[in-house]
C-alpha positions as CSV (number, residue, x, y, z in Angstrom):
1,M,5.1,25.3,12.5
2,L,6.2,23.3,15.5
3,K,6.3,19.6,15.1
4,G,2.9,18.0,15.6
5,I,1.3,21.4,15.7
6,Y,-0.7,22.6,12.8
7,L,-2.6,25.8,11.9
8,A,-6.3,25.5,11.1
9,N,-6.2,29.1,9.8
10,P,-2.7,29.9,8.4
11,E,-3.9,32.7,6.1
12,N,-4.3,34.7,9.4
13,L,-0.6,34.9,9.7
14,W,-0.6,37.6,7.1
15,F,-1.5,40.1,10.0
16,L,2.0,39.7,11.0
17,I,2.9,42.1,8.4
18,L,1.5,45.0,10.6
19,I,4.3,44.4,13.1
20,P,6.8,46.4,11.1
21,L,4.1,49.2,10.5
22,I,3.7,49.2,14.3
23,F,7.3,49.8,14.9
24,L,7.4,52.7,12.3
25,L,4.2,54.2,13.9
26,H,5.7,54.1,17.4
27,Y,9.0,55.5,16.0
28,L,7.0,58.5,14.4
29,T,4.9,59.2,17.3
30,R,7.9,58.9,19.8
31,I,9.6,61.9,17.8
32,K,6.3,63.9,18.2
33,K,6.2,63.3,21.8
34,H,9.7,64.1,22.5
35,P,10.7,67.1,20.3
36,N,14.3,68.0,20.0
37,L,15.7,71.1,21.9
38,K,18.8,72.7,20.3
39,L,21.3,74.1,22.8
40,S,25.0,75.4,22.3
41,T,26.3,73.1,24.8
42,L,24.9,70.4,27.2
43,E,27.5,70.6,29.8
44,G,25.3,71.6,32.5
45,F,22.6,68.8,31.9
46,K,25.0,65.9,32.0
47,T,23.2,63.1,34.2
48,E,23.3,59.3,34.1
49,K,19.9,57.9,32.6
50,S,18.0,56.2,35.5
51,I,17.1,52.5,35.1
52,L,13.4,53.5,34.5
53,V,14.3,55.5,31.5
54,R,16.4,52.7,30.1
55,T,13.8,50.0,30.6
56,R,10.9,52.3,29.2
57,P,10.6,50.5,25.8
58,I,9.4,47.2,27.7
59,T,6.1,48.5,27.7
60,F,6.0,48.8,24.0
61,I,7.8,45.5,23.6
62,L,5.1,43.7,25.7
63,R,2.3,45.1,23.5
64,V,3.8,43.8,20.3
65,V,4.6,40.5,21.7
66,A,1.0,40.4,22.8
67,I,0.0,41.3,19.4
68,V,2.0,38.6,17.8
69,L,0.8,36.0,20.2
70,I,-3.0,37.1,19.4
71,I,-2.3,36.8,15.7
72,I,-1.0,33.3,16.3
73,A,-3.9,32.5,18.5
74,V,-6.4,33.4,15.7
75,S,-4.6,31.1,13.4
76,R,-5.6,28.3,15.5
77,P,-2.7,26.1,16.4
78,Q,-3.9,22.5,17.0
79,T,-2.7,19.0,17.2
80,V,-4.3,16.1,15.4
81,E,-4.4,12.7,16.5
82,V,-5.4,10.3,13.6
83,S,-6.6,6.8,14.1
84,T,-7.5,4.4,11.6
85,R,-9.7,1.2,11.2
86,T,-9.6,-1.0,8.3
87,K,-12.5,-3.0,7.1
88,T,-11.9,-5.9,4.7
89,N,-14.9,-7.1,2.8
90,K,-15.4,-10.8,1.9
91,G,-12.0,-11.5,0.1
92,I,-11.2,-13.5,-3.0
93,D,-11.2,-17.4,-2.9
94,I,-8.4,-18.6,-5.1
95,V,-7.7,-22.1,-6.3
96,M,-4.2,-22.7,-8.0
97,A,-4.5,-25.7,-10.4
98,I,-0.9,-26.9,-11.2
99,D,0.2,-29.3,-13.9
100,V,2.6,-31.8,-12.3
101,S,3.2,-34.1,-15.3
102,S,6.7,-35.3,-16.1
103,S,7.0,-32.5,-18.9
104,M,6.9,-29.8,-16.1
105,L,10.6,-30.9,-15.4
106,A,11.5,-29.5,-18.7
107,Q,14.5,-27.1,-18.4
108,D,13.5,-24.2,-20.7
109,L,12.7,-22.3,-17.5
110,K,15.3,-22.5,-14.9
111,P,15.9,-24.7,-13.2
112,N,13.0,-26.3,-14.6
113,R,9.2,-25.3,-15.1
114,L,7.9,-26.8,-11.8
115,V,10.5,-25.2,-9.5
116,A,10.2,-21.9,-11.3
117,L,6.6,-21.9,-10.9
118,K,6.7,-22.8,-7.2
119,R,9.0,-19.7,-6.6
120,V,6.5,-17.4,-8.4
121,A,3.6,-18.9,-6.9
122,A,4.9,-18.5,-3.4
123,K,5.4,-14.7,-3.7
124,F,1.8,-14.5,-5.1
125,I,0.6,-16.2,-2.1
126,D,2.5,-13.8,0.1
127,D,0.7,-10.8,-1.7
128,R,-2.8,-12.2,-1.2
129,L,-3.1,-11.0,2.5
130,S,-6.7,-11.0,2.8
131,D,-7.8,-14.0,0.6
132,R,-8.2,-17.8,0.8
133,I,-6.1,-20.1,-1.3
134,G,-6.3,-23.8,-2.1
135,L,-4.2,-26.1,-4.4
136,V,-5.1,-28.6,-6.8
137,V,-2.7,-30.8,-8.7
138,Y,-3.2,-32.8,-11.7
139,A,-1.4,-35.0,-14.4
140,G,-3.3,-37.9,-15.9
141,E,-5.6,-37.4,-12.9
142,S,-6.4,-34.8,-10.4
143,Y,-6.6,-34.4,-6.7
144,T,-6.9,-31.6,-4.0
145,K,-3.5,-30.8,-2.4
146,T,-4.9,-28.0,-0.1
147,P,-8.7,-27.0,0.6
148,I,-9.0,-23.3,0.3
149,T,-7.8,-21.7,3.7
150,S,-6.7,-18.4,4.9
151,D,-3.5,-20.0,6.6
152,K,-0.8,-18.9,4.1
153,S,1.8,-21.1,6.0
154,I,-0.2,-24.2,5.3
155,V,-0.6,-23.5,1.4
156,K,3.1,-22.4,1.1
157,F,4.2,-25.6,2.8
158,A,1.9,-27.8,0.4
159,L,3.1,-25.7,-2.5
160,K,6.9,-26.4,-1.5
161,D,6.0,-30.2,-1.1
162,I,4.9,-30.5,-4.8
163,K,7.1,-32.4,-6.9
164,Y,6.9,-35.1,-9.5
165,E,7.2,-38.5,-8.1
166,G,4.9,-40.5,-10.5
167,L,2.4,-40.8,-7.5
168,I,-0.4,-40.2,-10.0
169,E,-0.6,-41.4,-13.6
170,D,1.3,-39.3,-16.1
171,G,-0.4,-37.2,-18.6
172,T,-2.4,-33.8,-18.8
173,A,-5.9,-34.0,-17.6
174,I,-6.8,-30.4,-18.0
175,G,-10.5,-31.0,-17.7
176,M,-10.2,-32.9,-14.5
177,G,-7.8,-30.3,-13.0
178,L,-10.3,-27.6,-13.8
179,A,-13.3,-29.6,-12.5
180,T,-11.7,-30.4,-9.3
181,S,-10.8,-26.7,-8.8
182,V,-14.6,-25.8,-9.5
183,N,-15.7,-28.5,-6.9
184,R,-13.4,-26.7,-4.4
185,L,-14.9,-23.3,-5.0
186,K,-18.8,-24.0,-5.9
187,D,-19.9,-23.6,-2.3
188,S,-17.7,-20.5,-1.7
189,K,-19.6,-17.4,-0.3
190,A,-16.7,-15.2,-1.3
191,K,-17.5,-12.2,-3.6
192,S,-15.1,-13.3,-6.0
193,K,-14.0,-16.7,-7.0
194,I,-11.2,-17.6,-9.4
195,I,-8.9,-20.4,-10.8
196,I,-5.5,-20.0,-11.9
197,L,-4.9,-23.1,-14.2
198,L,-1.4,-23.7,-15.3
199,T,-0.2,-26.3,-17.9
200,D,2.6,-27.1,-20.5
201,G,0.7,-29.4,-22.7
202,V,-2.4,-30.5,-24.4
203,N,-5.5,-32.3,-22.8
204,N,-4.6,-36.0,-23.4
205,S,-6.0,-37.7,-20.2
206,G,-9.0,-37.9,-17.8
207,F,-12.7,-38.4,-18.5
208,I,-14.1,-34.8,-18.0
209,D,-14.0,-32.7,-21.0
210,P,-12.4,-29.3,-20.4
211,E,-15.4,-27.4,-22.3
212,I,-17.7,-29.1,-19.8
213,A,-15.5,-28.2,-16.8
214,A,-15.4,-24.4,-18.2
215,E,-19.3,-24.5,-18.4
216,L,-19.4,-25.7,-14.8
217,A,-17.1,-22.8,-13.7
218,V,-19.4,-20.4,-15.6
219,E,-22.6,-21.8,-13.7
220,Y,-20.9,-21.3,-10.2
221,G,-19.6,-18.0,-11.1
222,I,-16.0,-18.8,-11.1
223,K,-13.4,-16.9,-13.3
224,T,-10.4,-18.9,-14.7
225,Y,-7.1,-17.5,-15.8
226,T,-5.2,-19.9,-17.8
227,I,-1.5,-20.0,-18.3
228,G,0.5,-22.0,-20.8
229,I,3.9,-22.6,-19.6
230,G,7.1,-23.2,-22.0
231,S,9.2,-21.8,-24.6
232,N,8.6,-21.7,-28.3
233,G,10.0,-24.4,-30.2
234,N,11.9,-27.1,-28.5
235,A,13.0,-27.9,-24.9
236,R,15.0,-30.2,-23.0
237,A,12.6,-32.5,-21.2
238,P,12.2,-36.0,-19.9
239,V,12.0,-38.6,-22.7
240,G,12.4,-41.8,-20.8
241,I,13.4,-43.4,-17.5
242,L,16.9,-44.8,-17.1
243,P,17.6,-48.2,-15.3
244,N,18.5,-46.4,-12.2
245,G,15.1,-44.8,-12.2
246,K,16.1,-41.4,-13.2
247,F,14.8,-39.5,-16.1
248,K,16.6,-39.4,-19.5
249,Y,16.5,-36.1,-21.0
250,G,16.2,-35.2,-24.6
251,I,15.1,-32.3,-27.0
252,T,11.2,-32.4,-27.4
253,K,8.8,-30.1,-29.2
254,V,6.9,-27.7,-26.9
255,E,3.3,-28.5,-27.6
256,I,0.6,-26.2,-25.6
257,D,-3.1,-26.3,-26.6
258,E,-3.4,-22.5,-26.6
259,N,-6.6,-22.6,-28.4
260,L,-8.1,-24.8,-25.7
261,L,-6.7,-22.5,-22.9
262,K,-8.1,-19.2,-24.5
263,E,-11.4,-20.7,-24.9
264,I,-11.6,-21.9,-21.2
265,S,-10.6,-18.2,-20.0
266,K,-12.9,-16.5,-22.7
267,T,-15.9,-18.8,-21.5
268,T,-15.4,-18.2,-17.9
269,G,-14.5,-14.4,-18.1
270,G,-10.8,-14.6,-17.4
271,L,-7.6,-14.0,-19.5
272,Y,-5.1,-16.4,-21.2
273,F,-1.3,-15.8,-20.5
274,R,1.7,-17.4,-22.1
275,A,4.9,-17.9,-20.1
276,T,8.0,-18.7,-22.2
277,D,10.7,-17.8,-19.5
278,N,11.0,-17.1,-15.8
279,R,10.6,-13.3,-16.2
280,K,7.4,-13.6,-18.2
281,L,6.1,-16.2,-15.8
282,E,6.6,-13.5,-12.8
283,E,5.0,-10.8,-14.8
284,I,1.9,-13.0,-15.3
285,Y,1.3,-13.6,-11.7
286,S,1.9,-10.1,-11.1
287,E,-0.6,-9.1,-13.5
288,I,-3.2,-11.5,-12.2
289,N,-2.5,-9.9,-8.7
290,K,-3.3,-6.4,-9.8
291,L,-6.4,-7.6,-11.7
292,E,-7.8,-9.4,-8.7
293,K,-7.8,-6.8,-5.9
294,T,-9.4,-7.3,-2.5
295,K,-11.6,-4.4,-1.5
296,I,-10.2,-3.0,1.8
297,E,-11.9,0.1,3.3
298,E,-10.0,2.4,5.6
299,F,-11.7,4.7,8.1
300,K,-9.8,7.5,9.5
301,Y,-10.8,9.3,12.7
302,Y,-9.3,12.8,13.5
303,N,-9.2,14.2,17.1
304,Y,-8.4,17.8,17.0
305,Q,-7.1,19.7,20.2
306,E,-7.1,23.4,20.1
307,K,-3.9,25.0,21.5
308,Y,-4.6,28.7,21.2
309,R,-6.1,29.0,24.8
310,P,-2.7,29.1,26.5
311,I,-1.4,31.5,23.9
312,V,-4.4,34.0,24.3
313,L,-3.9,33.7,28.2
314,I,-0.1,34.7,27.9
315,A,-1.2,37.5,25.5
316,L,-3.7,38.9,28.0
317,I,-1.1,38.7,30.9
318,L,1.3,40.5,28.6
319,L,-1.1,43.4,28.0
320,F,-2.0,43.7,31.7
321,F,1.7,44.0,32.8
322,E,1.9,46.5,29.8
323,W,-1.1,48.4,31.2
324,L,0.2,48.3,34.8
325,F,3.8,49.4,33.9
326,R,2.3,52.3,31.9
327,N,0.0,53.6,34.6
328,T,2.8,52.9,37.5
329,L,6.3,52.7,36.9
330,Y,6.5,54.5,33.6
331,K,3.5,56.9,34.1
332,S,5.8,60.1,34.2
333,F,7.7,59.0,31.1
334,I,4.8,58.0,28.7
């Protein structure tokens, strides 16, 4: 098979096994046509063979080559040009609700929870090629960092810009973070709407109850994946502020309201995950990436071009010359 050329009916190549039989039949019939005459000596018959005698097998070769070409032709050699077109249905609208309270600076994930999250979330954003993504940040209150958009560069720039600076009241207002995320998605026309809510604490701030926010998500058909981030036991985290304005670190107990997060995810049809280290956090976002797939349809168009015609033409030309030579040049020898 030549490069770029395919056979539509390759099974017809089995007829090539007839070629050795043709050679055998030709050999046997040649013996019958030219019987041997035994003489005591050939001294008086020594003559140089003419060029016609020497080239006589050419007629047989032309016929065999023509038969081979015909067999190849009936196997239908062809080239195939494939063009593709992809159609992406309405993708998924995703809001990532990120806890930015001071406890997110705890160092049980390296270098800390917030930086580890930003690295993993950036890769997740890159993988969502056909989806729109928005960012909501919350601590003691919440606000929209980036509305849902298909421009991944804007989302990644906003994600990179997230840091704890005490710009909003400290604390963990899970209900408000979830409610703000629902508000961003409630008017979306996407076929699927999801929230990825991440926190490392318990709901201790805000004026919206997390259960009420979860019911709002259900009303608008929004699925919520919740992630509790933090190691089991204790972690080195901010416990106060030094006179120079920097955080004072100490060993604190990791407290995550897992029951609440499980309830939110269960109510909205999502799942709850626990990220105890960097590797586990990466696995969680990879799992969510697999669970929420955007449907992409690919249409392939095949353009077949038959290549047997020139082969048949060459075979016919060879057969014509074989017939011509047999009835002219080699007529007296065949």
